[in-house]
KEMIKE-26161 format. One record per residue (C-alpha): x, y, z; chain; residue in one letter. Coordinates in pm, 1 decimal, decimal comma. Layout:
KEMIKE-26161
<<X; Y; Z>; 'A'; 'A'>;
...
//
This chain:
KEMIKE-26161
<<-813,0; 1539,7; 1361,5>; 'A'; 'M'>;
<<-736,9; 1274,9; 1102,9>; 'A'; 'E'>;
<<-457,4; 1021,6; 1142,4>; 'A'; 'S'>;
<<-319,7; 872,3; 819,7>; 'A'; 'I'>;
<<-185,6; 518,9; 784,8>; 'A'; 'L'>;
<<-33,3; 374,4; 471,1>; 'A'; 'V'>;
<<-92,2; 1,4; 501,5>; 'A'; 'L'>;
<<106,9; -230,2; 280,2>; 'A'; 'T'>;
<<300,6; -555,4; 251,6>; 'A'; 'H'>;
<<627,1; -679,7; 108,1>; 'A'; 'T'>;
<<715,9; -930,4; -158,3>; 'A'; 'D'>;
<<1045,6; -1096,2; -246,4>; 'A'; 'E'>;
<<1189,6; -762,0; -363,3>; 'A'; 'S'>;
<<1067,6; -551,4; -69,7>; 'A'; 'G'>;
<<805,0; -279,5; -105,7>; 'A'; 'L'>;
<<622,8; -299,9; -438,1>; 'A'; 'T'>;
<<582,6; -12,0; -682,6>; 'A'; 'K'>;
<<214,8; 11,2; -586,1>; 'A'; 'A'>;
<<317,1; 33,5; -219,1>; 'A'; 'S'>;
<<553,6; 321,8; -294,3>; 'A'; 'L'>;
<<273,5; 497,4; -484,4>; 'A'; 'E'>;
<<52,7; 462,2; -175,6>; 'A'; 'A'>;
<<331,4; 616,9; 35,8>; 'A'; 'V'>;
<<336,6; 919,3; -195,4>; 'A'; 'T'>;
<<-41,5; 953,1; -168,3>; 'A'; 'A'>;
<<-26,1; 924,0; 209,8>; 'A'; 'G'>;
<<251,9; 1180,6; 237,4>; 'A'; 'Q'>;
<<61,8; 1431,7; 23,4>; 'A'; 'Q'>;
<<-266,9; 1376,3; 208,4>; 'A'; 'L'>;
<<-103,7; 1410,4; 549,9>; 'A'; 'A'>;
<<66,7; 1734,3; 445,7>; 'A'; 'A'>;
<<-257,1; 1879,1; 309,6>; 'A'; 'R'>;
<<-456,5; 1793,4; 622,9>; 'A'; 'L'>;
<<-176,5; 1863,9; 870,8>; 'A'; 'G'>;
<<-226,3; 1511,8; 1000,8>; 'A'; 'A'>;
<<29,3; 1264,5; 1139,6>; 'A'; 'P'>;
<<149,6; 995,6; 899,4>; 'A'; 'L'>;
<<225,3; 633,7; 982,2>; 'A'; 'A'>;
<<334,3; 348,6; 758,6>; 'A'; 'I'>;
<<259,2; -11,4; 848,7>; 'A'; 'G'>;
<<394,3; -317,8; 673,6>; 'A'; 'V'>;
<<321,0; -688,1; 690,5>; 'A'; 'V'>;
<<644,4; -872,4; 622,4>; 'A'; 'G'>;
<<1011,2; -780,3; 655,9>; 'A'; 'A'>;
<<1044,4; -466,0; 867,6>; 'A'; 'A'>;
<<1369,7; -381,3; 692,2>; 'A'; 'G'>;
<<1173,6; -288,4; 380,6>; 'A'; 'A'>;
<<1066,1; 30,2; 560,2>; 'A'; 'L'>;
<<1421,7; 163,3; 532,2>; 'A'; 'N'>;
<<1333,4; 257,6; 174,0>; 'A'; 'A'>;
<<1073,1; 509,4; 299,1>; 'A'; 'V'>;
<<1253,9; 633,6; 609,4>; 'A'; 'A'>;
<<1286,2; 978,7; 451,0>; 'A'; 'A'>;
<<911,1; 1034,0; 488,2>; 'A'; 'T'>;
<<959,7; 1099,4; 859,3>; 'A'; 'G'>;
<<655,6; 886,1; 934,6>; 'A'; 'A'>;
<<601,1; 660,1; 1231,8>; 'A'; 'K'>;
<<665,0; 299,3; 1134,8>; 'A'; 'F'>;
<<489,6; -20,8; 1237,9>; 'A'; 'F'>;
<<546,8; -378,5; 1128,8>; 'A'; 'A'>;
<<402,6; -723,5; 1176,5>; 'A'; 'V'>;
<<672,6; -977,2; 1101,3>; 'A'; 'S'>;
<<719,1; -1349,6; 1127,9>; 'A'; 'G'>;
<<730,2; -1656,9; 908,3>; 'A'; 'A'>;
<<353,9; -1706,1; 935,2>; 'A'; 'E'>;
<<291,9; -1357,3; 790,0>; 'A'; 'F'>;
<<529,7; -1376,8; 494,1>; 'A'; 'N'>;
<<283,7; -1549,6; 262,8>; 'A'; 'Q'>;
<<-55,3; -1408,2; 156,8>; 'A'; 'P'>;
<<-334,7; -1581,9; 344,9>; 'A'; 'R'>;
<<-670,5; -1438,9; 449,3>; 'A'; 'Y'>;
<<-661,2; -1548,4; 814,1>; 'A'; 'A'>;
<<-314,5; -1414,4; 892,7>; 'A'; 'T'>;
<<-334,8; -1104,1; 672,9>; 'A'; 'D'>;
<<-668,1; -994,7; 820,5>; 'A'; 'A'>;
<<-526,7; -1016,8; 1174,3>; 'A'; 'C'>;
<<-204,1; -838,5; 1079,5>; 'A'; 'A'>;
<<-366,7; -551,1; 889,2>; 'A'; 'F'>;
<<-622,8; -499,7; 1164,8>; 'A'; 'T'>;
<<-351,9; -489,3; 1432,9>; 'A'; 'A'>;
<<-148,2; -233,7; 1237,4>; 'A'; 'L'>;
<<-449,3; -3,1; 1192,4>; 'A'; 'A'>;
<<-527,8; -27,1; 1564,5>; 'A'; 'Q'>;
<<-167,0; 35,2; 1666,8>; 'A'; 'A'>;
<<-150,2; 347,8; 1450,7>; 'A'; 'A'>;
<<-493,9; 468,2; 1571,0>; 'A'; 'K'>;
<<-563,7; 551,4; 1208,3>; 'A'; 'A'>;
<<-880,4; 719,6; 1086,5>; 'A'; 'T'>;
<<-778,9; 710,6; 717,0>; 'A'; 'I'>;
<<-605,3; 398,2; 589,2>; 'A'; 'V'>;
<<-449,6; 402,8; 241,3>; 'A'; 'L'>;
<<-338,7; 77,6; 79,8>; 'A'; 'A'>;
<<-239,0; -40,3; -267,9>; 'A'; 'P'>;
<<-514,1; -220,8; -457,2>; 'A'; 'H'>;
<<-312,3; -542,3; -480,6>; 'A'; 'S'>;
<<-477,5; -883,2; -486,6>; 'A'; 'S'>;
<<-344,2; -948,5; -135,8>; 'A'; 'R'>;
<<-499,2; -634,8; 13,6>; 'A'; 'V'>;
<<-821,6; -649,7; -187,3>; 'A'; 'A'>;
<<-889,0; -1001,2; -60,3>; 'A'; 'R'>;
<<-897,1; -892,5; 306,1>; 'A'; 'V'>;
<<-995,1; -523,4; 293,1>; 'A'; 'A'>;
<<-1366,0; -573,1; 359,5>; 'A'; 'A'>;
<<-1294,6; -809,2; 649,6>; 'A'; 'G'>;
<<-1044,0; -566,6; 800,3>; 'A'; 'V'>;
<<-1289,9; -275,8; 771,6>; 'A'; 'A'>;
<<-1555,8; -486,0; 946,2>; 'A'; 'H'>;
<<-1320,0; -576,7; 1231,7>; 'A'; 'R'>;
<<-1229,0; -211,1; 1276,5>; 'A'; 'L'>;
<<-1591,0; -97,0; 1260,8>; 'A'; 'G'>;
<<-1513,7; 112,5; 956,1>; 'A'; 'G'>;
<<-1585,4; 126,4; 582,4>; 'A'; 'V'>;
<<-1388,4; 55,0; 266,3>; 'A'; 'V'>;
<<-1383,1; 192,8; -89,1>; 'A'; 'D'>;
<<-1183,3; 40,2; -371,7>; 'A'; 'T'>;
<<-1025,6; 148,9; -702,4>; 'A'; 'H'>;
<<-950,5; 499,8; -577,5>; 'A'; 'I'>;
<<-770,2; 709,9; -838,2>; 'A'; 'T'>;
<<-747,5; 1052,5; -669,0>; 'A'; 'A'>;
<<-752,2; 1212,1; -324,4>; 'A'; 'L'>;
<<-857,3; 1572,2; -275,7>; 'A'; 'S'>;
<<-1021,4; 1807,7; -26,3>; 'A'; 'G'>;
<<-874,4; 2052,9; 223,8>; 'A'; 'E'>;
<<-1080,3; 2027,5; 541,6>; 'A'; 'A'>;
<<-1217,4; 1684,2; 455,0>; 'A'; 'T'>;
<<-1103,4; 1384,7; 252,2>; 'A'; 'V'>;
<<-1260,4; 1327,8; -88,1>; 'A'; 'E'>;
<<-1179,1; 1014,7; -285,1>; 'A'; 'A'>;
<<-1224,9; 991,6; -659,8>; 'A'; 'G'>;
<<-1298,7; 678,8; -857,5>; 'A'; 'R'>;
<<-1445,1; 586,4; -1196,3>; 'A'; 'W'>;
<<-1766,5; 399,6; -1275,8>; 'A'; 'F'>;
<<-1930,8; 267,5; -1590,8>; 'A'; 'Y'>;
<<-1614,7; 143,3; -1756,7>; 'A'; 'R'>;
<<-1414,0; 454,4; -1668,6>; 'A'; 'Q'>;
<<-1672,7; 691,1; -1822,9>; 'A'; 'R'>;
<<-1815,6; 851,7; -1507,1>; 'A'; 'V'>;
<<-1597,0; 993,8; -1229,9>; 'A'; 'E'>;
<<-1738,8; 1021,4; -877,3>; 'A'; 'A'>;
<<-1604,0; 1196,2; -567,4>; 'A'; 'M'>;
<<-1675,9; 1011,4; -243,4>; 'A'; 'L'>;
<<-1677,6; 1149,8; 109,7>; 'A'; 'S'>;
<<-1763,1; 956,6; 426,7>; 'A'; 'R'>;
<<-1808,3; 1053,2; 790,0>; 'A'; 'A'>;
<<-1757,2; 703,0; 928,9>; 'A'; 'Q'>;
<<-1408,8; 616,6; 1050,0>; 'A'; 'R'>;
<<-1178,8; 439,1; 1002,3>; 'A'; 'P'>;
<<-1205,8; 468,5; 625,0>; 'A'; 'W'>;
<<-1003,2; 226,0; 416,4>; 'A'; 'L'>;
<<-912,2; 341,8; 65,5>; 'A'; 'L'>;
<<-755,8; 104,0; -185,4>; 'A'; 'L'>;
<<-556,3; 299,1; -444,7>; 'A'; 'L'>;
<<-531,7; 190,0; -807,3>; 'A'; 'D'>;
<<-180,0; 145,4; -940,1>; 'A'; 'G'>;
<<-38,9; 406,7; -1175,1>; 'A'; 'G'>;
<<-227,8; 698,6; -1019,4>; 'A'; 'T'>;
<<60,3; 834,0; -810,1>; 'A'; 'N'>;
<<434,0; 875,6; -851,6>; 'A'; 'I'>;
<<625,5; 608,2; -654,2>; 'A'; 'P'>;
<<801,5; 749,3; -348,8>; 'A'; 'F'>;
<<1171,8; 802,6; -400,8>; 'A'; 'S'>;
<<1397,4; 906,2; -116,9>; 'A'; 'G'>;
<<1725,2; 828,8; 52,4>; 'A'; 'A'>;
<<1731,7; 495,5; 231,6>; 'A'; 'S'>;
<<1806,3; 501,8; 602,1>; 'A'; 'A'>;
<<1752,9; 294,0; 912,9>; 'A'; 'A'>;
<<1388,4; 329,1; 1010,4>; 'A'; 'A'>;
<<1282,0; 310,1; 1373,9>; 'A'; 'A'>;
<<1015,8; 41,4; 1348,9>; 'A'; 'V'>;
<<770,6; -52,8; 1622,3>; 'A'; 'E'>;
<<696,7; -423,8; 1605,9>; 'A'; 'Q'>;
<<329,4; -500,5; 1662,9>; 'A'; 'V'>;
<<275,4; -833,4; 1834,0>; 'A'; 'A'>;
<<6,3; -1042,7; 1669,5>; 'A'; 'V'>;
<<-84,3; -1396,4; 1762,8>; 'A'; 'E'>;
<<-131,5; -1582,2; 1438,6>; 'A'; 'A'>;
<<-464,2; -1765,6; 1418,2>; 'A'; 'P'>;
<<-489,2; -2134,1; 1346,1>; 'A'; 'A'>;
<<-457,1; -2189,2; 973,1>; 'A'; 'V'>;
<<-558,7; -2475,5; 747,2>; 'A'; 'R'>;
<<-364,0; -2373,0; 438,0>; 'A'; 'T'>;
<<4,1; -2414,3; 365,1>; 'A'; 'T'>;
<<185,4; -2222,7; 92,2>; 'A'; 'V'>;
<<424,0; -2471,9; -67,8>; 'A'; 'S'>;
<<549,7; -2244,5; -344,8>; 'A'; 'G'>;
<<454,4; -2020,6; -634,1>; 'A'; 'I'>;
<<399,5; -2129,3; -990,7>; 'A'; 'R'>;
<<443,7; -1849,9; -1240,6>; 'A'; 'A'>;
<<499,7; -1842,4; -1615,3>; 'A'; 'P'>;
<<846,9; -1782,7; -1748,7>; 'A'; 'Q'>;
<<930,4; -1417,5; -1815,3>; 'A'; 'Q'>;
<<915,5; -1471,2; -2191,9>; 'A'; 'D'>;
<<570,1; -1631,1; -2156,5>; 'A'; 'Q'>;
<<427,4; -1347,2; -1950,5>; 'A'; 'Q'>;
<<226,4; -1109,6; -2168,5>; 'A'; 'T'>;
<<44,8; -895,5; -1908,8>; 'A'; 'I'>;
<<293,0; -667,4; -1731,6>; 'A'; 'R'>;
<<112,7; -392,8; -1534,1>; 'A'; 'P'>;
<<439,2; -211,9; -1453,4>; 'A'; 'D'>;
<<569,0; -205,7; -1811,7>; 'A'; 'A'>;
<<643,1; 135,4; -1962,0>; 'A'; 'K'>;
<<480,1; 41,3; -2293,0>; 'A'; 'L'>;
<<144,3; -114,8; -2378,8>; 'A'; 'L'>;
<<146,9; -291,7; -2716,1>; 'A'; 'F'>;
<<-202,1; -360,2; -2851,8>; 'A'; 'V'>;
<<-275,2; -598,6; -3137,3>; 'A'; 'A'>;
<<-585,2; -561,9; -3353,4>; 'A'; 'G'>;
<<-767,9; -805,7; -3578,5>; 'A'; 'A'>;
<<-563,6; -693,8; -3880,2>; 'A'; 'G'>;
<<-281,2; -924,3; -3774,5>; 'A'; 'W'>;
<<-495,6; -1229,5; -3857,8>; 'A'; 'T'>;
<<-651,2; -1099,8; -4181,2>; 'A'; 'K'>;
<<-530,4; -1175,3; -4533,6>; 'A'; 'K'>;
<<-219,7; -977,1; -4618,9>; 'A'; 'Q'>;
<<-129,5; -812,3; -4956,9>; 'A'; 'P'>;
<<-24,1; -1150,6; -5097,4>; 'A'; 'D'>;
<<-374,6; -1285,2; -5030,8>; 'A'; 'G'>;
<<-256,7; -1524,8; -4758,7>; 'A'; 'Q'>;
<<-289,5; -1545,2; -4381,6>; 'A'; 'L'>;
<<31,6; -1501,9; -4183,2>; 'A'; 'H'>;
<<-91,8; -1565,8; -3829,2>; 'A'; 'T'>;
<<213,0; -1769,4; -3725,3>; 'A'; 'D'>;
<<446,3; -1496,6; -3846,9>; 'A'; 'E'>;
<<235,4; -1236,1; -3667,7>; 'A'; 'A'>;
<<265,3; -1429,9; -3343,3>; 'A'; 'G'>;
<<644,0; -1448,8; -3372,4>; 'A'; 'K'>;
<<673,0; -1077,0; -3447,3>; 'A'; 'I'>;
<<452,2; -977,3; -3156,0>; 'A'; 'I'>;
<<615,2; -1209,4; -2901,7>; 'A'; 'L'>;
<<959,4; -1103,6; -3024,3>; 'A'; 'G'>;
<<874,2; -739,9; -2959,2>; 'A'; 'F'>;
<<721,8; -811,1; -2616,8>; 'A'; 'L'>;
<<1031,9; -1000,7; -2509,1>; 'A'; 'T'>;
<<1278,4; -742,0; -2639,0>; 'A'; 'A'>;
<<1090,5; -434,5; -2516,0>; 'A'; 'A'>;
<<949,9; -591,1; -2196,5>; 'A'; 'K'>;
<<614,0; -448,3; -2303,5>; 'A'; 'A'>;
<<266,8; -550,7; -2191,2>; 'A'; 'S'>;
<<24,3; -698,7; -2444,1>; 'A'; 'L'>;
<<-330,1; -577,4; -2501,3>; 'A'; 'G'>;
<<-589,1; -667,8; -2760,9>; 'A'; 'S'>;
<<-904,0; -540,4; -2922,2>; 'A'; 'S'>;
<<-1226,7; -728,1; -2852,3>; 'A'; 'K'>;
<<-1261,4; -825,8; -3217,4>; 'A'; 'S'>;
<<-930,4; -1011,2; -3205,4>; 'A'; 'L'>;
<<-986,4; -1209,4; -2886,0>; 'A'; 'V'>;
<<-1340,2; -1298,5; -3000,0>; 'A'; 'D'>;
<<-1211,0; -1464,5; -3316,0>; 'A'; 'Q'>;
<<-1121,7; -1780,9; -3128,9>; 'A'; 'G'>;
<<-1488,8; -1852,0; -3061,0>; 'A'; 'G'>;
<<-1574,3; -1794,1; -3423,6>; 'A'; 'E'>;
<<-1339,3; -2059,8; -3555,2>; 'A'; 'G'>;
<<-1105,8; -1809,6; -3719,2>; 'A'; 'N'>;
<<-728,0; -1799,9; -3719,1>; 'A'; 'S'>;
<<-610,6; -1663,5; -3385,2>; 'A'; 'V'>;
<<-298,7; -1570,9; -3191,1>; 'A'; 'L'>;
<<-275,4; -1857,6; -2938,8>; 'A'; 'P'>;
<<-127,7; -1650,8; -2655,8>; 'A'; 'F'>;
<<-418,5; -1402,8; -2645,1>; 'A'; 'L'>;
<<-705,9; -1433,4; -2397,1>; 'A'; 'T'>;
<<-982,9; -1201,8; -2281,7>; 'A'; 'H'>;
<<-746,7; -1101,0; -1999,2>; 'A'; 'M'>;
<<-557,9; -902,4; -2264,8>; 'A'; 'N'>;
<<-867,5; -715,5; -2382,0>; 'A'; 'Q'>;
<<-849,3; -335,2; -2366,6>; 'A'; 'I'>;
<<-1158,0; -116,8; -2388,5>; 'A'; 'G'>;
<<-1511,1; -61,3; -2266,3>; 'A'; 'Q'>;
<<-1558,6; -432,9; -2193,5>; 'A'; 'T'>;
<<-1195,5; -494,4; -2100,8>; 'A'; 'G'>;
<<-917,5; -333,0; -1901,0>; 'A'; 'A'>;
<<-822,0; 33,1; -1865,6>; 'A'; 'T'>;
<<-443,7; 25,7; -1811,1>; 'A'; 'P'>;
<<-222,1; 317,7; -1709,9>; 'A'; 'R'>;
<<105,4; 260,4; -1891,9>; 'A'; 'H'>;
<<304,8; 576,1; -1981,5>; 'A'; 'P'>;
<<308,1; 486,3; -2352,3>; 'A'; 'K'>;
<<86,0; 286,5; -2586,6>; 'A'; 'G'>;
<<131,4; 151,4; -2937,9>; 'A'; 'L'>;
<<-170,9; 16,7; -3127,3>; 'A'; 'S'>;
<<-115,8; -199,6; -3435,9>; 'A'; 'T'>;
<<-365,8; -326,4; -3694,4>; 'A'; 'C'>;
<<-654,5; -175,1; -3501,9>; 'A'; 'C'>;
<<-888,8; 95,2; -3629,3>; 'A'; 'H'>;
<<-937,0; 276,5; -3299,5>; 'A'; 'G'>;
<<-1311,2; 224,3; -3252,3>; 'A'; 'E'>;
<<-1464,1; 422,1; -2964,7>; 'A'; 'E'>;
<<-1529,5; 124,5; -2727,8>; 'A'; 'P'>;
<<-1165,9; 17,3; -2768,0>; 'A'; 'H'>;
<<-1028,1; 369,7; -2722,2>; 'A'; 'V'>;
<<-1210,5; 400,9; -2387,4>; 'A'; 'V'>;
<<-945,7; 169,4; -2244,6>; 'A'; 'G'>;
<<-671,4; 406,8; -2359,6>; 'A'; 'W'>;
<<-792,2; 716,2; -2179,4>; 'A'; 'R'>;
<<-516,9; 702,3; -1915,3>; 'A'; 'F'>;
<<-232,0; 626,8; -2158,7>; 'A'; 'I'>;
<<-18,6; 942,8; -2180,5>; 'A'; 'S'>;
<<153,5; 894,4; -2518,9>; 'A'; 'D'>;
<<-64,4; 717,7; -2780,3>; 'A'; 'R'>;
<<66,0; 598,6; -3114,9>; 'A'; 'R'>;
<<-80,9; 371,5; -3380,8>; 'A'; 'A'>;
<<23,0; 182,9; -3693,4>; 'A'; 'I'>;
<<-247,4; 133,8; -3956,1>; 'A'; 'S'>;
<<-280,2; 111,6; -4333,0>; 'A'; 'L'>;
<<-610,0; 301,2; -4312,8>; 'A'; 'D'>;
<<-550,9; 676,1; -4313,0>; 'A'; 'A'>;
<<-917,4; 730,5; -4218,5>; 'A'; 'N'>;
<<-927,8; 502,7; -3915,0>; 'A'; 'C'>;
<<-1041,1; 624,2; -3573,3>; 'A'; 'G'>;
<<-683,0; 676,0; -3455,1>; 'A'; 'W'>;
<<-635,1; 939,1; -3725,6>; 'A'; 'S'>;
<<-932,9; 1139,2; -3597,0>; 'A'; 'R'>;
<<-768,8; 1288,3; -3291,1>; 'A'; 'G'>;
<<-753,0; 970,7; -3084,9>; 'A'; 'K'>;
<<-376,5; 918,7; -3117,7>; 'A'; 'A'>;
<<-82,2; 1154,9; -3083,5>; 'A'; 'D'>;
<<99,9; 997,3; -3379,5>; 'A'; 'V'>;
<<-33,0; 765,2; -3651,6>; 'A'; 'V'>;
<<203,1; 576,9; -3883,1>; 'A'; 'Y'>;
<<34,8; 490,2; -4213,7>; 'A'; 'I'>;
<<232,3; 174,8; -4281,9>; 'A'; 'A'>;
<<224,9; -205,4; -4281,5>; 'A'; 'D'>;
<<257,6; -323,3; -3920,6>; 'A'; 'A'>;
<<426,9; -646,9; -4032,2>; 'A'; 'F'>;
<<706,1; -449,4; -4198,0>; 'A'; 'Q'>;
<<735,5; -185,7; -3927,2>; 'A'; 'V'>;
<<748,2; -426,7; -3633,3>; 'A'; 'M'>;
<<988,2; -660,0; -3814,1>; 'A'; 'T'>;
<<1226,1; -366,2; -3857,9>; 'A'; 'K'>;
<<1174,7; -258,9; -3495,4>; 'A'; 'V'>;
<<1261,4; -610,2; -3375,5>; 'A'; 'N'>;
<<1578,4; -605,2; -3585,9>; 'A'; 'E'>;
<<1682,5; -277,0; -3425,8>; 'A'; 'L'>;
<<1603,9; -401,5; -3076,6>; 'A'; 'L'>;
<<1806,9; -716,7; -3131,5>; 'A'; 'S'>;
<<2113,9; -499,3; -3188,3>; 'A'; 'K'>;
//
């Protein structure tokens, strides 16, 4: 019989959204298999109060030495939690902290690991789905070896939501190994400088049209940058880009200075999972649209009525000047 463990960690706000998604996946899998469910956390045990309604068995590894992400301490803590729960299937969010130690933890447990899991299915057995070849080919994986660690991509499950209560948590004693690194603090960009927001409800994508000559025959790249950043700040949206736009910097053309290849969406970029997406000044070429396949509500603004977005690739297409539309949108948001 399988034994399910949702393995996660806390941050300054408690359990992350990705952690709560993993709890939902674990709850559904345990119910389908008729298997016991456990939830283990590295960090503040009090964070488990948020998922007390699951009725799971709770484990925690706590202590000042385990509060910060570090390979040596995290690998020991995650391994100890999996052993304490006697888990055969371990589900965890595909966060940078977990991904860094997952292979090492699987090796210590004598198990196997698969990453970027987007779906769990199967009645008598567990089948894990993931995408290959830039999200074009979906595969279903099944393994006999246990324990099996599965790292779940964010945005593939609904975050767990239940009444908070006092959870009965079993503290797992772990002797922290000798460490050579000290976390002195975190340096992060200011909120208004952050352009990539994985948890944002809206993905705003800029195309190369923003840096082309406008109807007056002039370039308005600086104005474009102000409009885009103004919208991102007001709407708390995440910023994406077409490959043609981010490549312009290497070609000596006028560019938006805040864009990098980290913002690139498409076959050679990212495949985000925001609920809504708005494309502007982009023609919706097939390689770019590949990155939009998991966006639920797709809209586009383009002056070209025959662009790719108008050929069934977007739910709504506005045939209009993006400069004018987004300027008006920013005015409305400011009110």
